[in-house]
C-alpha positions in Angstrom: 27.0 -18.3 -10.2 30.6 -19.3 -9.7 32.6 -17.2 -7.3 31.8 -13.6 -6.2 30.9 -10.7 -8.4 32.7 -7.4 -7.9 30.2 -4.6 -7.2 27.5 -6.1 -9.4 24.6 -3.9 -10.5 21.1 -4.1 -9.0 18.1 -2.3 -10.5 15.1 -1.9 -8.2 12.0 -1.0 -10.1 9.6 0.8 -7.8 10.3 3.1 -4.9 7.5 2.1 -2.5 7.8 0.3 0.8 9.3 -2.9 -0.8 11.7 -1.1 -3.1 13.2 1.3 -0.6 13.8 -1.5 1.8 15.8 -3.5 -0.7 17.7 -0.6 -2.2 18.8 0.7 1.2 19.9 -2.8 2.3 22.0 -3.3 -0.8 23.5 0.2 -1.0 26.8 -0.9 0.5 27.0 -4.2 -1.4 26.2 -3.3 -5.0 25.8 -0.5 -7.5 22.1 0.1 -6.8 19.8 2.0 -9.2 16.3 2.7 -7.9 13.7 3.5 -10.7 10.7 5.5 -9.5 8.5 7.8 -11.4 7.3 9.8 -8.4 9.4 12.7 -7.2 9.1 11.5 -3.5 8.3 8.4 -1.5 4.6 8.3 -0.6 3.8 7.0 2.9 0.4 5.6 2.0 -0.1 4.4 5.6 -0.8 8.1 6.4 -2.9 8.9 3.4 -6.3 8.7 5.0 -5.1 10.9 7.9 -3.9 13.4 5.2 -7.4 13.6 3.8 -9.1 14.6 7.1 -6.2 16.7 8.4 -4.6 18.9 5.6 -1.6 19.8 7.6 -0.6 16.1 7.4 -0.6 16.0 3.6 2.9 17.3 3.0 4.2 14.9 5.8 3.5 11.8 3.8 5.7 12.8 0.9 9.3 12.1 1.8 12.2 12.9 -0.6 14.5 10.2 -1.9 17.6 12.5 -1.7 19.3 10.8 1.2 18.0 7.2 0.8 21.2 6.0 -0.9 24.7 7.0 0.0 26.2 5.3 -3.0 23.4 4.4 -5.4 21.3 6.4 -7.7 17.6 7.2 -7.9 16.2 7.7 -11.4 12.8 9.4 -11.7 11.5 7.6 -14.7 8.9 4.9 -15.4 9.6 1.3 -16.5 7.6 0.7 -19.7 9.0 -2.7 -20.6 10.9 -5.3 -18.5 12.1 -8.7 -19.3 14.7 -11.0 -17.6 17.5 -9.1 -19.3 16.7 -5.6 -18.3 14.3 -2.7 -18.2 13.4 0.0 -20.7 12.4 3.3 -19.3 9.9 5.9 -20.7 12.9 8.2 -21.5 14.3 5.5 -23.8 17.1 4.5 -21.4 17.8 0.8 -21.2 19.2 -0.8 -17.9 20.7 -4.2 -18.0 21.7 -5.1 -14.4 23.1 -8.2 -12.9 20.1 -8.4 -10.6 16.6 -7.1 -11.3 14.2 -6.5 -8.4 10.6 -5.8 -9.3 8.7 -3.9 -6.6 6.1 -1.8 -8.5 3.4 -2.3 -6.0 -0.3 -1.8 -6.6 -2.9 0.8 -7.5 -5.8 1.6 -5.2 -8.5 4.3 -5.4 -7.9 7.7 -4.0 -7.5 8.7 -1.2 -5.8 5.6 0.0 -3.3 6.1 -2.8 -2.6 9.0 -5.2 -1.6 8.5 -8.8 0.1 11.9 -9.3 3.9 11.6 -9.9 4.5 15.0 -8.3 4.1 15.5 -4.6 2.8 19.0 -5.0 -0.1 17.9 -7.2 -1.0 15.2 -4.7 -1.0 17.6 -1.8 -3.3 19.9 -3.8 -5.7 17.1 -4.4 -5.8 16.0 -0.8 -6.5 19.6 0.2 -9.2 20.1 -2.4 -10.9 16.9 -1.5 -10.7 17.8 2.2 -12.5 21.0 1.5 -15.3 19.1 -0.2 -15.5 16.6 2.6 -15.6 19.3 5.2 -18.7 20.7 3.6 -20.4 17.4 3.2 -22.9 16.2 5.8 -23.4 12.6 4.6 -20.6 10.4 3.3 -20.8 7.0 1.6 -17.9 4.6 1.5 -18.2 1.6 -0.8 -16.1 -1.2 0.7 -16.1 -2.3 4.3 -12.6 -3.8 4.3 -9.6 -2.4 6.2 -9.4 0.8 4.1 -13.1 1.6 4.3 -13.2 1.0 8.0 -10.1 3.1 8.7 -11.4 6.0 6.5 -14.8 5.8 8.3 -13.0 6.1 11.6 -10.9 9.0 10.5 -13.9 10.9 9.2 -16.0 10.2 12.3 -13.1 11.2 14.6 -12.5 14.4 12.8 -16.2 15.4 12.3 -18.4 13.6 14.9 -21.5 15.4 13.5 -21.2 13.9 10.0 -23.1 10.8 9.0 -20.9 8.0 7.5 -22.3 4.9 5.8 -20.3 1.9 4.8 -21.7 -0.2 1.9 -20.4 -3.7 1.1 -21.7 -6.7 -0.8 -20.3 -8.9 1.9 -22.5 -9.7 4.9 -19.9 -8.6 7.4 -17.1 -6.1 7.8 -13.4 -6.9 7.2 -13.5 -9.9 5.0 -10.6 -12.2 5.4 -9.0 -14.7 7.9 -9.5 -12.5 11.0 -10.7 -13.4 14.5 -14.4 -12.7 14.9 -13.6 -10.9 18.1 -11.7 -8.3 16.1 -14.8 -7.6 14.0 -17.0 -7.5 17.1 -14.7 -4.9 18.7 -14.6 -2.8 15.5 -18.4 -3.0 15.2 -18.8 -1.9 18.8 -16.6 1.2 18.2 -18.3 1.9 14.9 -21.6 2.0 16.8 -20.2 4.4 19.3 -19.0 6.6 16.4 -22.4 6.5 14.7 -21.1 4.8 11.5 -23.9 3.1 9.7 -23.3 -0.2 7.9 -25.3 -1.4 4.9 -24.0 -5.0 4.3 -24.9 -8.0 2.3 -26.0 -6.2 -0.9 -24.1 -4.1 -3.4 -25.2 -1.0 -5.2 -27.4 -1.4 -8.3 -25.0 1.1 -9.8 -22.5 3.6 -8.4 -23.2 7.4 -8.2 -22.9 9.3 -11.5 -20.4 11.8 -10.2 -16.7 11.1 -9.6 -15.5 10.1 -6.1 -14.5 12.9 -3.8 -16.8 15.6 -5.3 -19.5 17.4 -3.4 -22.7 16.6 -5.2 -25.8 15.3 -3.5 -27.0 11.9 -4.8 -29.3 8.9 -4.0 -28.4 5.3 -4.8 -30.1 2.0 -4.1 -28.7 -1.3 -3.1 -29.8 -4.5 -4.9 -31.8 -5.3 -1.7 -33.7 -2.1 -2.1 -32.0 0.1 0.6 -31.9 3.8 -0.4 -28.8 5.8 0.5 -28.5 9.5 0.4 -25.2 11.2 0.6 -23.2 14.3 -0.5 -19.9 12.7 -1.4 -18.5 9.2 -1.8 -15.3 7.2 -2.0 -14.5 3.8 -3.4 -12.6 1.9 -0.7 -11.8 -1.3 -2.5 -10.1 -2.4 -5.7 -6.4 -3.2 -5.3 -4.6 -4.1 -8.5 -0.9 -5.2 -8.9 1.2 -3.1 -11.3 2.7 -5.6 -13.7 1.5 -4.4 -17.1 5.0 -3.4 -18.1 6.3 -6.9 -18.0 7.1 -8.5 -21.3 8.2 -11.7 -23.0 9.6 -14.2 -20.5 8.5 -12.2 -17.4 5.0 -11.7 -18.7 4.6 -15.4 -18.8 5.4 -15.6 -15.1 2.2 -13.7 -14.2 -0.8 -15.3 -12.8 -4.3 -14.9 -14.2 -4.8 -12.0 -11.7 -1.6 -10.2 -12.6 0.6 -11.3 -9.8 4.1 -12.7 -10.3 4.8 -16.3 -9.4 7.7 -16.4 -6.9 9.7 -19.0 -5.0 10.0 -18.9 -1.2 13.3 -17.1 -1.9 11.2 -14.4 -3.7 12.9 -15.1 -7.0 10.5 -14.9 -10.0 9.9 -18.6 -10.7 12.3 -19.8 -13.3 14.7 -16.7 -13.1 17.7 -16.9 -10.7 18.6 -13.2 -10.9 15.1 -11.6 -11.0 13.2 -11.0 -7.7 9.7 -9.8 -7.0 8.2 -8.7 -3.7 5.5 -6.7 -2.1 2.1 -6.2 -3.7 3.0 -7.9 -7.0 4.3 -11.2 -5.6 1.8 -14.1 -5.4 2.7 -14.9 -1.8 0.8 -13.3 1.0 -1.2 -11.3 -1.6 -3.1 -8.2 -0.5 -1.6 -8.3 3.0 -0.4 -5.1 4.6 3.1 -5.1 6.0 4.6 -7.9 3.9 7.0 -5.5 2.1 8.8 -4.9 5.4 9.2 -8.6 6.0 10.1 -9.5 2.4 12.7 -6.8 1.6 15.4 -8.3 4.0 14.8 -11.7 2.3 15.5 -10.3 -1.1 18.5 -8.3 0.1 20.0 -11.3 1.9 19.6 -13.6 -1.1 21.2 -11.1 -3.5 24.0 -10.6 -1.1 24.5 -14.3 -0.9 24.6 -14.6 -4.7 27.1 -11.8 -4.9 29.4 -13.4 -2.3 29.1 -16.8 -3.9 27.4 -18.3 -0.9 24.9 -21.1 -1.3 22.9 -20.0 1.7 19.4 -18.7 0.9 16.8 -17.0 3.0 13.1 -18.0 2.6 10.0 -16.0 3.2 7.3 -17.8 5.1 3.8 -16.3 5.2 2.8 -15.4 8.7 -0.5 -15.6 10.6 -3.2 -13.0 9.9 -2.0 -9.6 11.3 -3.7 -6.3 11.1 -3.4 -2.9 12.7 -6.8 -1.1 12.3 -7.0 2.4 13.8 -10.3 4.2 13.8 -9.0 7.7 14.1 -6.0 8.7 16.3 -7.4 7.2 19.4 -9.6 4.3 18.3 -9.4 0.9 16.6 -8.3 -2.6 17.4 -5.7 -5.0 16.1 -4.9 -8.6 15.6 -1.2 -9.1 16.4 1.1 -12.1 16.2 1.8 -13.9 19.5 -1.1 -12.3 21.3 -4.1 -14.3 22.3 -6.3 -11.3 22.9 -7.4 -8.6 20.4 -5.2 -5.5 20.9 -7.0 -2.6 22.4 -7.6 0.9 21.0 -4.9 2.2 23.2 -2.3 -0.2 21.9 -3.4 0.3 18.3 -3.1 4.0 18.7 0.3 3.6 20.3 1.7 1.4 17.5 0.0 3.1 14.5 -3.0 5.4 15.1 -1.3 8.4 16.6 1.6 9.0 14.2 0.7 6.5 11.4 4.3 5.1 11.6 5.7 8.1 9.8 8.8 8.4 11.9 9.9 4.9 10.9 10.0 5.8 7.2 11.4 9.3 7.7 14.3 7.6 9.5 14.8 5.0 6.7 14.9 7.8 4.1 17.1 10.0 6.4 14.6 12.8 6.3 14.3 15.2 9.2 10.8 15.2 10.4 
């Protein structure tokens, strides 16, 4: 780009953690349009707490009304996007100077909700809470971070309920984490009475949908019988990139992620960026959106001003904050040799699930 653009247009597709970070950072620099089908921002970090504590449910839905002082939020869905622009479900076509793709990922309820209206999602959390409250035995399929956190939330809220985690892996929390973290989480799970059935998957899942109160019995491939009243799937992340077409569709990997440069540009496209759960850099890692959004904003700002300077995103070491209820859990943090204690984990995340941080970003009184 030769010289500086005057108030160029930026379309950010997706109003999750990555999208709001970029949109807010560029609001003073460009004409920003944020495209998001949901009527509110959803603070997914607090979703599992919303399930066990219904009064929390409305708190994780934060309006976009005050996110942008100058830009616009369009509540619509991208149905087709190429390097030249985005077509919305309403039929509107947006052709910006810069396109930022931040459509995130899907994940089974209750970690994420697929309702576009906050009221419908709150109703679902409350209905599922009522079913969970009546259950005595709960099965969670998936012993990764979400399954562990949900097990901790349930056990902390209802110490008398029996929770069983099932996973085909032979240990909890697959991934590049310190074994000392697993050891500490296992110790706390023992104290909470959470059973683990590991190293063998289910022959087949229960017949009834997740989150419904219906007694069932299932068997693992190793022959272990599990009886429960309700179950949840706590694995299965999938990037949302099915709306990409033509040249952008060709930039997807075989698993649906977008190939990006260290500057978070879609590979081969100078004015198209992708970040968060859809970018093929630091995939399936919590917290990357908060670190990637400033990189995208800085690089677009540089292009607007005509500067040749570019910021680069460097994947960091394994980091995880893993609460087990409001007061439990453990974490692996950068720059710390030891595993972070339950008290520090609660202080950083477990007590308030970081909700104030995002309420402040969206300028919502909370």
